[in-house]
C-alpha positions as CSV (number, residue, x, y, z in Angstrom):
1,M,13.0,-10.5,92.1
2,A,9.7,-8.7,92.9
3,A,7.1,-8.0,90.3
4,T,7.3,-4.5,88.7
5,K,5.4,-1.8,90.6
6,I,4.9,1.7,89.3
7,T,3.8,4.4,91.7
8,V,2.4,7.6,90.3
9,N,3.7,10.3,92.8
10,S,1.6,13.4,93.4
11,N,3.3,16.5,91.8
12,G,6.2,14.3,90.6
13,S,7.6,11.3,88.9
14,L,6.7,7.7,88.2
15,R,8.6,5.5,90.6
16,V,9.4,2.1,89.0
17,E,10.6,-0.7,91.2
18,G,11.1,-4.5,91.0
19,D,12.0,-6.5,88.0
20,F,12.1,-4.2,84.9
21,E,14.1,-2.9,82.0
22,I,13.8,0.4,80.3
23,V,14.5,0.7,76.5
24,D,14.6,3.6,74.1
25,K,12.5,3.9,70.9
26,N,15.0,1.6,69.1
27,G,14.9,-1.1,71.8
28,N,18.3,-0.3,73.2
29,K,18.4,-0.8,77.0
30,Y,19.3,2.0,79.4
31,D,22.2,1.0,81.7
32,L,20.6,1.4,85.1
33,G,23.8,0.8,87.0
34,G,22.3,-2.1,89.0
35,R,19.4,0.0,90.3
36,E,16.2,-1.8,91.3
37,I,14.3,1.5,91.7
38,V,14.3,4.5,89.4
39,S,12.0,7.6,88.9
40,I,10.7,8.5,85.5
41,C,10.1,12.2,84.6
42,R,6.5,13.2,84.0
43,C,6.9,17.0,83.8
44,G,9.3,17.2,80.9
45,M,11.7,19.6,82.8
46,S,14.4,17.0,83.8
47,A,17.9,17.5,82.3
48,N,18.3,13.7,82.7
49,K,15.2,12.5,80.7
50,P,13.6,10.1,80.8
51,F,14.8,10.0,84.4
52,C,13.6,12.4,87.1
53,D,16.1,14.9,88.5
54,G,13.7,16.8,90.8
55,S,13.3,19.8,88.4
56,H,9.5,19.5,88.8
57,K,9.5,20.8,92.3
58,G,7.1,23.8,92.4
59,H,6.4,23.6,88.7
60,F,4.2,20.6,88.2
61,E,0.9,19.8,89.7
62,H,-1.0,16.5,89.6
63,E,-2.8,14.9,92.5
64,A,-2.2,11.2,92.0
65,V,-5.5,9.4,92.8
66,A,-6.4,6.0,91.3
67,F,-9.5,5.7,89.1
68,A,-11.0,3.2,86.7
69,L,-10.3,3.6,83.0
70,P,-13.4,3.4,80.7
71,P,-13.9,0.0,79.0
72,K,-11.8,-0.8,76.0
73,K,-13.4,0.0,72.6
């Protein structure tokens, strides 16, 4: 399988693809139904959290442009 890749979409979700698993706060795995690509909600409006259902359209703005984080303290 491919390495995990996370794409920050402008005005939308985080697209996760490759070899990954998603767990809840207790470490329980979500059943992804064999999917190798999922979208994670960033706006908080999805009825299917933590997964994106498209509810952000027209209600969430963020221009996704990469930048360098400051050095670790």
